[in-house]
LOLUM-962911 format. One line per 2 residues: number of its first residue (from 1); their letters; for each residue x, y, z of N, C-alpha, C. Coordinates in Angstrom, 1 decimal. Each point is the difference from the previous one (the first is absolute). Example, Ala and Ser with C-alpha at 12.3 -4.5 7.8 and 13.67 -1.06 7.14 Angstrom:
BEGIN
1	AS	13.2,-5.7,7.8,-0.9,1.2,0.0,0.9,1.2,0.0 | -0.4,1.1,-0.7,0.9,1.1,0.0,-0.8,1.1,0.8
// end
This chain:
BEGIN
1	MD	143.9,40.6,131.7,-0.9,1.1,-0.1,-1.3,-0.6,-0.6 | -1.1,0.2,0.7,-1.3,-0.4,-0.5,-0.6,1.1,-0.9
3	LK	0.2,-0.1,-1.3,-0.4,1.0,-0.9,-1.5,0.3,0.0 | -0.8,-1.0,0.2,-1.5,0.3,0.0,-0.4,0.9,1.2
5	KE	0.6,-0.2,1.2,-0.2,0.8,1.1,0.5,1.4,-0.2 | 1.2,0.1,-0.6,0.7,1.3,-0.2,-0.8,0.8,-1.0
7	VQ	-0.6,-0.6,-1.0,-0.8,0.6,-1.0,-1.3,0.6,0.6 | -0.6,-0.8,1.0,-1.2,0.5,0.7,0.3,1.2,0.9
9	KT	1.3,0.1,0.5,0.4,1.1,0.8,0.1,1.3,-0.8 | 0.3,-0.1,-1.3,0.2,1.2,-0.8,-1.4,0.4,-0.5
11	SG	-0.5,1.1,0.5,-1.4,0.4,-0.4,0.0,1.1,-1.0 | 1.2,0.5,-0.5,0.0,1.1,-0.9,-0.4,-0.3,-1.4
13	FT	-0.2,-1.3,-0.3,-0.3,-0.3,-1.4,-1.3,-0.7,-0.2 | -0.9,0.0,1.1,-1.2,-0.7,-0.1,-1.0,0.5,-1.0
15	NL	0.1,1.3,-0.4,-0.9,0.6,-1.0,0.7,0.1,-1.3 | 1.1,-0.5,-0.2,0.8,0.1,-1.3,-0.5,-1.1,-1.0
17	EL	0.0,0.4,-1.3,-0.3,-1.0,-1.0,1.1,0.2,-1.1 | 0.3,-1.1,-0.7,0.9,0.0,-1.1,-0.8,-0.1,-1.3
19	LA	0.2,1.0,-0.8,-0.7,0.0,-1.3,1.1,-0.1,-1.1 | -0.3,-0.8,-1.0,0.9,-0.1,-1.2,-0.1,1.3,-0.8
21	KQ	1.2,0.5,-0.4,0.1,1.2,-0.8,-0.3,-0.4,-1.5 | 0.3,-1.2,-0.3,-0.3,-0.5,-1.4,-1.1,-1.0,0.0
23	VV	-0.5,-0.3,-1.2,-1.0,-1.0,-0.2,0.5,-1.3,0.3 | -0.7,-0.9,0.8,0.4,-1.3,0.3,-1.0,-1.0,-0.4
25	EG	0.5,-1.2,-0.3,-0.9,-1.1,-0.4,0.0,-1.0,1.1 | -1.2,-0.2,0.6,-0.1,-1.0,1.1,-1.1,-0.9,-0.3
27	FI	-0.2,-1.0,1.0,-1.0,-1.0,-0.2,-1.3,0.2,0.8 | 0.1,0.8,1.1,-1.2,0.2,0.8,-0.3,1.4,0.1
29	AG	-1.2,0.3,0.4,-0.4,1.4,0.1,0.8,0.7,1.2 | 0.4,1.2,-0.3,0.7,0.8,1.1,-0.1,1.4,-0.2
31	MH	1.0,0.8,0.4,-0.1,1.4,-0.1,1.0,0.7,-0.9 | 0.6,-0.8,-0.9,1.0,0.6,-0.9,-0.6,0.0,-1.4
33	KS	0.4,1.0,-0.8,-0.6,0.2,-1.4,0.5,-1.1,-0.9 | -0.9,-0.6,-0.7,0.3,-1.1,-0.9,-0.1,0.4,-1.4
35	PF	0.7,-0.6,-0.9,-0.1,0.3,-1.5,-1.3,-0.5,-0.6 | -0.7,-0.9,0.7,-1.2,-0.5,-0.5,-1.2,0.8,0.4
37	HG	-1.0,0.0,-0.8,-1.3,0.7,0.4,-1.0,-1.0,0.5 | -0.7,0.4,1.0,-1.0,-0.8,0.6,-1.1,0.8,0.5
39	FS	-0.8,-0.5,0.9,-1.1,0.7,0.5,0.1,0.1,1.6 | 0.7,1.0,0.4,0.2,0.2,1.4,-0.6,1.3,0.4
41	AE	0.3,0.6,1.1,-0.6,1.2,0.5,0.6,1.3,-0.6 | 1.2,-0.2,-0.7,0.8,1.1,-0.5,-0.4,0.3,-1.5
43	FA	-0.8,1.0,-0.2,-0.4,0.3,-1.4,1.1,0.6,-0.8 | 0.2,-0.5,-1.2,1.1,0.5,-0.8,-0.4,0.9,-1.2
45	EH	-0.9,-0.5,-0.8,-0.4,0.8,-1.2,-1.3,-0.6,-0.6 | -0.5,0.7,-1.1,-1.1,-0.6,-0.8,0.6,-0.5,-1.3
47	KI	-0.6,-1.1,-0.5,0.3,-0.4,-1.3,-1.3,-0.3,-0.8 | 0.1,0.1,-1.3,-1.2,-0.2,-0.8,-0.5,-1.4,0.1
49	YN	-1.3,-0.2,0.2,-0.6,-1.3,0.1,0.1,-0.8,-1.3 | 0.4,-1.2,0.0,0.0,-0.9,-1.2,-1.1,-1.0,0.1
51	QG	-0.7,-0.3,-1.0,-1.0,-1.0,0.0,0.6,-1.3,0.5 | -0.8,-0.7,0.8,0.5,-1.3,0.6,0.6,0.1,1.3
53	ES	0.4,1.2,0.4,0.6,0.2,1.4,-1.2,0.0,1.0 | 0.4,-0.2,1.2,-1.0,0.0,1.1,-0.6,1.4,0.2
55	TR	-1.3,0.0,0.1,-0.6,1.3,0.2,0.0,0.5,1.5 | 0.6,-0.9,0.8,0.0,0.3,1.5,0.7,1.3,0.3
57	HI	1.0,0.4,-0.7,0.8,1.2,0.3,-0.2,1.2,-0.9 | -1.1,0.0,-0.7,-0.4,1.1,-0.8,-0.3,1.2,0.9
59	DW	0.5,1.2,-0.4,-0.3,1.2,0.8,-1.2,0.6,-0.6 | -1.2,-0.2,0.6,-1.2,0.4,-0.5,-0.2,1.5,0.1
61	KL	0.6,0.7,1.0,0.0,1.4,0.1,0.7,0.7,-1.2 | 1.1,-0.5,-0.4,0.8,0.5,-1.1,-0.8,-0.3,-1.3
63	YA	-0.7,-1.1,-0.1,-0.8,-0.3,-1.2,-1.1,1.0,-0.1 | -0.6,0.4,1.1,-1.1,1.0,0.0,0.5,1.3,-0.6
65	KT	1.2,0.4,0.3,0.6,1.3,-0.4,0.5,-0.1,-1.5 | 0.5,-1.1,-0.4,0.7,0.0,-1.3,-0.7,-0.9,-1.1
67	DK	-1.0,-0.8,0.4,-0.6,-1.0,-0.9,1.0,-1.0,-0.6 | 1.1,-0.2,0.7,0.9,-1.0,-0.4,0.3,-0.9,1.3
69	LF	0.2,-1.3,-0.3,0.2,-0.9,1.1,1.5,-0.1,0.3 | 0.3,0.2,1.3,1.4,-0.1,0.6,-0.1,-0.9,1.1
71	TK	1.1,-0.8,0.2,0.1,-0.8,1.2,1.1,0.6,0.9 | -0.1,-0.2,1.3,1.0,0.4,0.9,1.1,-1.0,0.1
73	VY	1.2,0.5,0.0,1.2,-0.9,0.1,0.6,0.4,1.4 | 0.4,-1.0,0.7,0.5,0.1,1.3,1.5,-0.5,0.0
75	DE	0.8,0.6,0.9,1.3,-0.5,0.2,0.0,-1.2,1.0 | 0.6,-1.0,-0.4,0.1,-1.2,0.9,1.2,0.2,0.9
77	ET	-0.2,-0.3,1.3,1.1,0.1,0.9,0.4,-1.4,0.4 | 1.3,-0.1,0.2,0.6,-1.4,0.2,1.0,0.0,1.2
79	NL	0.6,-1.1,0.2,1.0,-0.1,1.1,1.4,0.2,-0.5 | 0.9,0.3,0.9,1.4,0.3,-0.3,0.8,-1.2,0.5
81	RC	1.1,-0.3,-0.8,0.9,-1.0,0.5,1.3,0.7,0.3 | 0.5,-0.1,1.2,1.2,0.8,0.5,1.0,-1.0,0.4
83	HI	1.3,0.3,-0.4,1.1,-0.9,0.5,1.0,0.9,0.7 | 0.2,-0.4,1.3,0.9,0.8,0.8,1.4,-0.7,0.0
85	IV	1.0,0.8,-0.2,1.4,-0.5,0.0,0.8,0.6,1.2 | 0.6,-0.8,0.8,0.7,0.4,1.2,1.5,-0.4,-0.1
87	DN	0.9,1.0,0.2,1.4,-0.3,0.0,0.4,-0.6,1.4 | 0.7,-1.1,-0.1,0.5,-0.7,1.2,1.5,-0.1,0.1
89	SS	0.7,1.0,-0.6,1.4,0.0,0.1,0.5,0.3,1.4 | 1.3,-0.2,0.3,0.5,0.2,1.3,-0.1,1.4,0.5
91	SM	0.0,1.0,-0.9,-0.1,1.4,0.4,-1.4,0.3,0.5 | -1.0,-0.8,-0.3,-1.3,0.3,0.4,-0.2,-0.4,1.5
93	HY	0.9,-0.8,0.5,-0.1,-0.5,1.4,0.8,1.0,1.0 | 0.3,1.2,-0.5,0.7,0.9,0.8,-1.0,1.0,0.6
95	PE	0.2,0.5,1.3,0.8,-0.6,1.0,-0.6,-1.3,0.6 | 0.8,-0.8,0.6,-0.5,-1.2,0.5,-0.8,0.3,1.3
97	IG	-1.3,-0.5,0.0,-0.9,0.3,1.1,-0.5,-1.3,0.5 | 0.0,-0.2,1.4,-0.4,-1.3,0.5,-1.5,-0.3,-0.3
99	VQ	-0.9,0.7,0.7,-1.4,-0.2,-0.2,-0.5,1.2,-0.7 | -0.7,-0.2,-1.2,-0.5,1.2,-0.7,-1.5,0.1,0.3
101	HI	-0.4,1.3,0.1,-1.4,0.3,0.1,-0.2,1.4,-0.7 | -1.2,0.5,0.0,-0.3,1.2,-0.8,0.8,1.2,0.3
103	NS	0.5,0.1,1.3,0.8,1.2,0.3,1.5,-0.2,-0.1 | 0.4,-1.3,-0.3,1.4,-0.3,-0.1,0.2,-0.9,-1.2
105	LN	0.4,0.5,-1.2,0.1,-0.8,-1.2,1.3,0.3,-0.7 | 0.6,-1.0,-0.6,1.1,0.3,-0.9,-0.6,0.0,-1.4
107	KI	0.9,0.1,-1.0,-0.5,0.1,-1.4,-0.8,-1.2,-0.4 | 0.4,-1.2,0.3,-0.7,-1.1,-0.4,-1.4,-0.1,0.7
109	GF	0.0,0.4,1.3,-1.3,0.0,0.8,-0.9,1.0,-0.6 | 0.5,1.2,-0.3,-0.9,1.0,-0.6,-0.5,-0.4,-1.4
111	SA	0.8,-0.6,-0.8,-0.5,-0.5,-1.3,-1.0,-1.1,0.1 | 0.2,-0.9,1.0,-1.0,-1.0,0.2,-1.3,0.5,0.5
113	LA	0.1,1.0,0.9,-1.3,0.6,0.5,-0.7,0.8,-1.1 | 0.8,0.7,-0.8,-0.6,0.8,-1.1,-0.7,-1.0,-1.0
115	AA	0.7,-1.1,-0.3,-0.6,-1.0,-0.9,-1.2,-0.6,0.6 | 0.0,-0.3,1.3,-1.2,-0.5,0.7,-1.2,0.9,-0.1
117	CM	0.3,1.3,0.2,-1.0,1.1,0.0,-0.6,0.1,-1.4 | 0.8,-0.1,-1.0,-0.4,0.0,-1.4,-0.9,-1.2,-0.3
119	MH	0.4,-1.1,0.5,-0.7,-1.3,-0.2,-1.4,0.1,0.7 | 0.0,0.6,1.1,-1.3,0.2,0.8,-0.9,0.9,-0.8
121	IL	0.4,1.1,-0.5,-0.8,0.9,-0.8,-0.5,-0.7,-1.3 | 0.8,-0.7,-0.7,-0.4,-0.8,-1.2,-0.9,-1.1,0.4
123	KK	0.1,-0.6,1.1,-0.9,-1.1,0.4,-1.4,0.6,0.3 | 0.0,1.1,0.6,-1.3,0.7,0.3,-0.8,0.3,-1.3
125	QR	0.8,0.3,-1.1,-0.6,0.4,-1.3,-0.2,-1.3,-0.8 | 0.2,-1.2,0.5,-0.1,-1.2,-0.7,0.9,-0.1,-1.3
127	DA	1.2,0.6,0.2,1.0,-0.1,-1.1,1.0,-1.1,0.3 | 0.6,-0.6,-1.0,0.9,-1.1,0.1,1.4,0.6,0.3
129	VG	0.7,-0.7,0.9,1.4,0.4,0.4,1.0,-1.1,-0.2 | 1.1,0.3,-0.5,1.1,-1.0,-0.1,1.2,0.6,0.7
131	LS	1.0,-0.8,0.3,1.2,0.4,0.7,1.3,-0.6,-0.5 | 1.0,0.8,-0.2,1.4,-0.5,-0.3,0.9,0.6,1.0
133	IY	0.9,-0.9,0.6,1.0,0.4,0.9,1.3,-0.4,-0.7 | 0.9,1.0,-0.2,1.2,-0.3,-0.7,1.2,0.7,0.7
135	SD	1.2,-0.6,-0.3,1.3,0.7,0.3,0.8,-0.2,-1.3 | 1.0,-0.9,0.1,0.8,-0.3,-1.3,-0.8,-1.0,-0.8
137	TY	-0.9,-0.7,0.6,-0.9,-0.9,-0.7,-1.4,0.1,0.6 | -1.0,-0.6,-0.6,-1.3,0.1,0.5,-0.1,-1.0,1.2
139	DY	-0.3,0.6,1.2,-0.1,-0.8,1.2,-1.4,-0.6,0.1 | -1.0,0.7,-0.5,-1.4,-0.4,0.1,-0.8,0.6,-1.2
141	YA	-0.9,-0.8,-0.5,-0.9,0.5,-1.0,-1.4,-0.6,0.2 | -1.0,0.9,0.0,-1.4,-0.5,0.0,-0.8,0.8,-1.0
143	PE	-0.7,-0.6,-0.9,-0.8,0.7,-1.0,-1.2,0.7,0.7 | -0.6,0.9,-0.8,-1.1,0.8,0.5,-1.3,-0.9,0.2
145	KG	-0.5,0.1,1.3,-1.3,-0.7,0.3,-0.7,0.9,1.0 | -1.3,-0.3,0.2,-0.8,0.9,0.9,-0.5,-0.8,1.2
147	SE	0.3,-1.2,0.2,-0.6,-0.8,1.1,0.6,0.4,1.4 | -0.8,-0.3,1.0,0.4,0.3,1.4,1.2,-0.9,0.3
149	RH	0.0,-1.2,-0.4,1.1,-0.9,0.3,1.3,0.5,-0.7 | -0.1,0.5,-1.2,1.2,0.5,-0.7,0.5,1.3,0.7
151	HR	-0.9,0.8,0.5,0.4,1.2,0.7,0.8,-0.4,1.3 | -0.6,-0.9,0.8,0.7,-0.5,1.2,1.4,-0.6,-0.3
153	ML	0.1,-0.7,-1.1,1.3,-0.6,-0.4,1.0,1.1,-0.4 | -0.4,1.1,-0.6,0.9,1.1,-0.3,0.4,0.7,1.2
155	LE	-0.9,0.2,0.9,0.4,0.7,1.3,1.0,-0.9,0.8 | -0.2,-1.3,0.0,0.9,-0.9,0.7,1.4,0.1,-0.7
157	QL	0.0,0.0,-1.3,1.3,0.1,-0.7,0.7,1.3,0.3 | -0.7,1.1,0.0,0.6,1.3,0.4,0.5,0.0,1.4
159	GK	-0.7,-0.7,0.9,0.4,-0.1,1.4,1.3,-0.8,0.1 | 0.1,-1.1,-0.7,1.2,-0.8,0.0,1.2,0.8,-0.6
161	MV	-0.3,0.8,-1.0,1.1,0.8,-0.6,0.6,1.0,1.1 | -0.9,0.6,0.8,0.4,1.0,1.0,0.8,-0.7,1.1
163	ES	-0.4,-1.2,0.4,0.7,-0.7,1.1,1.2,-0.7,-0.4 | 0.3,-0.2,-1.4,1.2,-0.7,-0.4,1.2,0.8,0.3
165	KP	1.1,-0.6,0.2,1.3,0.6,0.2,0.5,0.5,-1.3 | 0.6,1.2,0.0,0.6,0.5,-1.3,1.1,-0.8,-0.5
167	QQ	0.0,-0.2,-1.3,1.1,-0.8,-0.7,0.7,1.0,-0.9 | 1.2,-0.3,-0.3,0.8,0.9,-0.9,-0.6,-0.2,-1.4
169	RT	-0.9,0.9,-0.4,-0.6,-0.1,-1.3,-0.1,1.4,-0.6 | 0.1,0.1,-1.3,-0.2,1.2,-0.7,-1.2,0.0,-0.8
171	T	-0.4,1.2,-0.6,-1.1,0.0,-0.9,0.4,0.3,-1.4
// end
């Protein structure tokens, strides 16, 4: 099953976004709330100006009203690191299907397609994605990265998982 083509066939999630419910610490700018304060487009609050700080972010309109200097504080937005874990036990390969496509999937095919769709959404948002495939042991592990090459490698690994013959494994 070519997961990249199957993901392109599914059009129901093209306008979806994944947002972190909790504060996340990332390394690049993104769309998720960060614990750090920066100067982005998202205004958070005013704080009293301290001598020596940059005057660039002083709110002059508020100064005109209060005769006190305040600076604007903005919420910094950052990227998310997501790790997808897929079960590859023998029960996931039920029922056995010859060729899998979007209209004919078993549990392992559906989980691979769902993981590929999640990866596609995260890639659009410039978020890092990692993958673990496990049964009774870890069959595959890749840490979170955001490169195109890494994304292709994860899709290829999911495709291999779907095409592999089920082995007697438990979770």
